[in-house]
C-alpha positions as CSV (number, residue, x, y, z in Angstrom):
1,M,-3.8,-18.2,-16.6
2,V,-4.8,-14.6,-17.3
3,A,-8.2,-13.0,-17.2
4,T,-9.8,-9.5,-16.9
5,N,-10.6,-10.0,-13.2
6,D,-9.1,-8.6,-10.0
7,A,-6.2,-10.2,-8.2
8,F,-8.5,-11.6,-5.4
9,T,-10.7,-13.3,-7.9
10,M,-7.8,-14.9,-9.7
11,Q,-6.3,-16.1,-6.4
12,Q,-9.6,-17.7,-5.5
13,W,-9.9,-19.2,-9.0
14,G,-6.5,-20.8,-8.6
15,K,-7.4,-22.3,-5.2
16,A,-10.9,-23.5,-6.3
17,T,-9.6,-25.3,-9.3
18,G,-6.5,-26.7,-7.7
19,G,-4.5,-25.0,-10.5
20,A,-2.3,-23.0,-8.1
21,E,-1.1,-26.2,-6.5
22,T,0.1,-27.6,-9.8
23,G,2.2,-24.6,-10.6
24,I,-0.2,-22.8,-12.9
25,R,0.0,-19.1,-12.2
26,F,-3.1,-16.9,-12.2
27,F,-2.7,-13.3,-13.4
28,A,-5.1,-10.4,-13.1
29,D,-5.6,-7.9,-15.9
30,H,-8.3,-6.0,-14.1
31,T,-8.2,-3.0,-16.5
32,G,-8.0,-5.0,-19.7
33,K,-4.8,-3.2,-20.7
34,L,-2.9,-6.4,-21.5
35,A,-5.8,-7.8,-23.5
36,K,-5.9,-4.6,-25.5
37,E,-2.1,-4.5,-26.0
38,L,-2.2,-8.1,-27.3
39,G,-5.1,-7.4,-29.6
40,L,-7.1,-10.1,-27.7
41,D,-9.7,-7.8,-26.3
42,M,-13.4,-7.9,-26.9
43,V,-16.3,-6.0,-25.5
44,I,-19.5,-7.6,-24.5
45,P,-22.2,-4.9,-24.3
46,P,-24.2,-6.3,-21.4
47,L,-21.0,-6.0,-19.3
48,N,-20.9,-2.2,-19.5
49,D,-18.1,-2.1,-22.1
50,H,-15.6,-3.8,-19.8
51,A,-12.9,-5.3,-22.0
52,R,-12.6,-9.1,-21.8
53,F,-10.1,-11.5,-23.3
54,K,-11.1,-13.4,-26.3
55,R,-10.8,-17.1,-25.5
56,F,-7.3,-18.3,-26.5
57,S,-4.5,-20.6,-25.6
58,A,-0.8,-20.1,-26.1
59,I,2.4,-21.9,-25.8
60,I,5.2,-19.8,-24.6
61,N,8.8,-21.0,-24.7
62,D,11.7,-18.9,-23.5
63,N,9.5,-15.9,-23.1
64,K,8.4,-16.1,-26.7
65,V,4.9,-17.0,-27.9
66,V,5.4,-20.0,-30.2
67,V,1.8,-21.0,-30.6
68,L,-1.3,-18.7,-30.3
69,N,-4.7,-20.2,-30.8
70,V,-7.5,-17.6,-30.8
71,E,-11.1,-18.7,-31.1
72,P,-12.5,-17.3,-34.3
73,D,-15.6,-15.8,-32.6
74,G,-13.7,-14.9,-29.4
75,T,-15.9,-17.1,-27.2
76,G,-16.0,-20.6,-28.8
77,K,-14.3,-23.8,-27.6
78,T,-12.5,-25.2,-30.6
79,V,-8.9,-24.2,-31.1
80,S,-8.2,-23.1,-27.5
81,L,-9.1,-26.3,-25.7
82,A,-6.5,-28.0,-23.6
83,E,-6.2,-31.2,-25.6
84,P,-5.3,-29.7,-29.0
85,T,-3.0,-27.2,-27.2
86,L,-1.2,-30.0,-25.3
87,E,-0.7,-31.9,-28.6
88,Q,0.9,-28.8,-30.1
89,F,3.1,-28.5,-27.0
90,K,4.3,-32.1,-27.4
91,S,5.2,-31.4,-31.0
92,Q,7.4,-28.4,-30.1
């Protein structure tokens, strides 16, 4: 899991969701640099031009992105949801 939050927030998110206990790793991109480098950044004006990640899901195998699902509007919940992504994972 990666988000444009600080490390403390990501650590707490992992604890609160139980994700950290399942082996999901939570990464902080507090400057938005990774989001920008990947072309997955978006700016939401009320947030003072702070770069955010577009909503996406990815399947990474052997350090290579084999599936990348980016929401068309950057915020929706269609292609990036867990269920369709897990189905794609099973077919890999």
